N, C-alpha and C positions, 0 to 999 in steps of 0.2 A: 504493500500500500504506500509505504513511504517512497519506494523507488518510483511508483507511478506518479505521485505528486511532484517529485523532483523532475521527472521527465516532462510533465505538463508545464511546469514552471519554466523549464529551460526552453521548451518549444514556444511558449508565449513570449518569452524574452526575445527569441530569435525573430519571431514575426514582427514584434514591435521595432526591433532594430532595422529590419528590412523596410518596414513601412516608413520609418523616420528617414532612412537613407533615400528612399524613393521620393519622399516629399521634398527633401532638400534639393535633390537632383531636378525635380520637376519645376521648382521655383527658380533655380539658378539659370541665368541667361546662357544661351548657346555660345560655344566658343567662338570668339571673333565678332560676336554681335555687340551692338551698342545702341542704347536707347537715347543717347545724347544727340541733340540737334546740332548739325555742323554750324560753326560760327558764321554769322552774316558777313558778306563781303562789303567792306567799306574802303574808302580811299586811304584811311589810316592804317588798316591792318593788312593790306595787300602789297604795300610798297614802303620800304624796300622789302622784297621777298624773293626767295628762290624756291621753285617748285619743280617736281620731278615727275616723269612718266616712263613706264617700262612697257614695251610691247613684246610679246612672246612670239614664237614661231607660228602658232595657229592663227594669231591675229594678222601677222604679216602675210601668211600664205593665203588668207582669205581675201586680201586686198590687192596683191601684186601678182603679176604674171611676167613672163619673159625671162631675160637673162639673169635677173636677180635670184630667181628661184631655182635655176639650174644647179645641180650638185649641192644645193644647200641642205645641210642636215639639221634636224630639229633642234638638237642640243647646242648648235653653234650659230644659229640665226636669231638675232634679237635686235632690238632698238632701244636706246636709252636717250631720253630727251630732257632738256633743262630749259625752264622758262624763268627769266630774271626780269622783275618789274622794278622800276625806280621812279621816283618823283623828286627830283633834286632842283629846287628853284635857283640854286647857285651855279648850275651847270653852264659852262661857257666854252664853246668850241669855235669861237669866231677867229681865233688865231691859228687853228689847226688846218692842215691841208684837206682833211675830210670833214666838212662842216655838217651840222644838222640842217636838213632841208626844210623841216617844219619847226619854226621857232615860236609858234603860237602856243605850244604846250610844253610842259616839263615832264609829262608822263611818257616814259620811254621803256621799251622792252628789248631784250635780246633773247632770241629763240635759238637754241642749239640742238641740232638733231644728229645723232650718231647711230648709224646702222652698221652692224657687224655680221659678216658671214665668215666665221673664224676658220672653218675647215678649208676655205678657199683663200684665206689671207686677205679678205676684202673688208675695207673700212670706208664708209662714206660719211663725211663730216660736213655739215652745213651750219652756218650761223647767219641769222637774219637780224637786222637792226631797224627799228622803226618806232612809231608812237602807238599808244593804246588808249582805250576809253573804257571806263567802268559803266556797266549797265546794271544799276542797282535793282531795277524792276525785274529783270530776267536773271539776276545774280550770275552774270557772265562778264567776261572781259573780252573786248574786241581788239584783235591785233590788226592794225591797219597794214596796207601793203608796205613792205619794207622799203626803206630808203637805200639801204646797202645790204649786200649779202656776200658771204665768203664761203668758198668751197674747197675742201681737200678730198682727194680720192686716192686711196692706197689699194693696189692690187698685187697679188703674188700667189698665184694658184700653185699649191704645193702637191698637187696630185701628179702621179707619175705619168698618167695617160695623156696629160695635156699641160706640160710645164710652161710657165710663162715667167718672164723676167719681172723683178720687182719694179714698180713704177708708181709715180704719184703726180698729181697735178693740183694746181691751186689757182684761184683768181678772185679778185675783188671787183664786183660789178656794181654799177650805180654811182661810182665816185666821179669826181670832176675829170673830164678829159678821157675817161675810159668808157668805150662803148659797152652797151649791155643793159639789160633790164633786170633789176633786182626782183621783180615779180616772177621772172622766169624760174620755174622750179620751186616756187614758194609752196612747199608741201603742206597740205592740209592735215591729213592724218598719217601720211606715210610718203614715200618718195614716188609720187605719181608722175613727176616730171612734166606736168602740164602747166601751161602758162596761166597763172592766177590773174583773174580780172576783178577780184573783190576781196574784201577783208575776211578774216576768219575769227570765229568766236571760240573761246575756251571756257571750261568750267574748272573752278579751283576749289579744292577741298582743304580747308585750313586745319582740319583735324589731323591730317597726316602730311600736309604740304605737298599734295599731289595735284596734277592737272590732267584734263582730257580734252580732246577736241570735240566741238559740236559738229556733227557730220554735215557736210554740204552736199552729200550725194543722196539723191532721192531713194535709191535702193536701200540705203542704210536706215532711212527714216521710216520705212514700212515695217 
């Protein structure tokens, strides 16, 4: 009889322990989830600011075709982008060879896009410089067409079947006396290499200092 009581007591205790553990688990937020509302974008909290974006193989593969995707391996194909926003009323480039073209605003950006296909020794680096505007109603930042852009390309296919010599090229377009249009190749979400004819919007998440492009392609919006 005593053994039976002890068994029932132990069983009841185990059930209570399991029930309490389940209750705690049920009430706990899911890993990685957050109930906090992201901070509102204002002129004061976005500049100066540095924001990051990472695009993996699947994202790039769904957007790009052609020579970029040839021989690209998933673990070696990615893109890392950086957006720098500033608002410096003391900025003065009047004495420099490359001057600001728009001097009506002090809100300026630098967009750096770096795409890697490491198994091919391929690096595509582009930097764009221009002005931005904050749209508080939509909580987006508009990057106007760049005044200047800078490009580096490194290639060095290390595969035995198609060896290529190491090479690199660079160029600054949009500067005084240098032909070229900085809007050429102004990539929206990736290196589409199309001539841009309009500005592009980005969303910024201040909770982790990340950013993403608002798609300009109809297919992406459906």
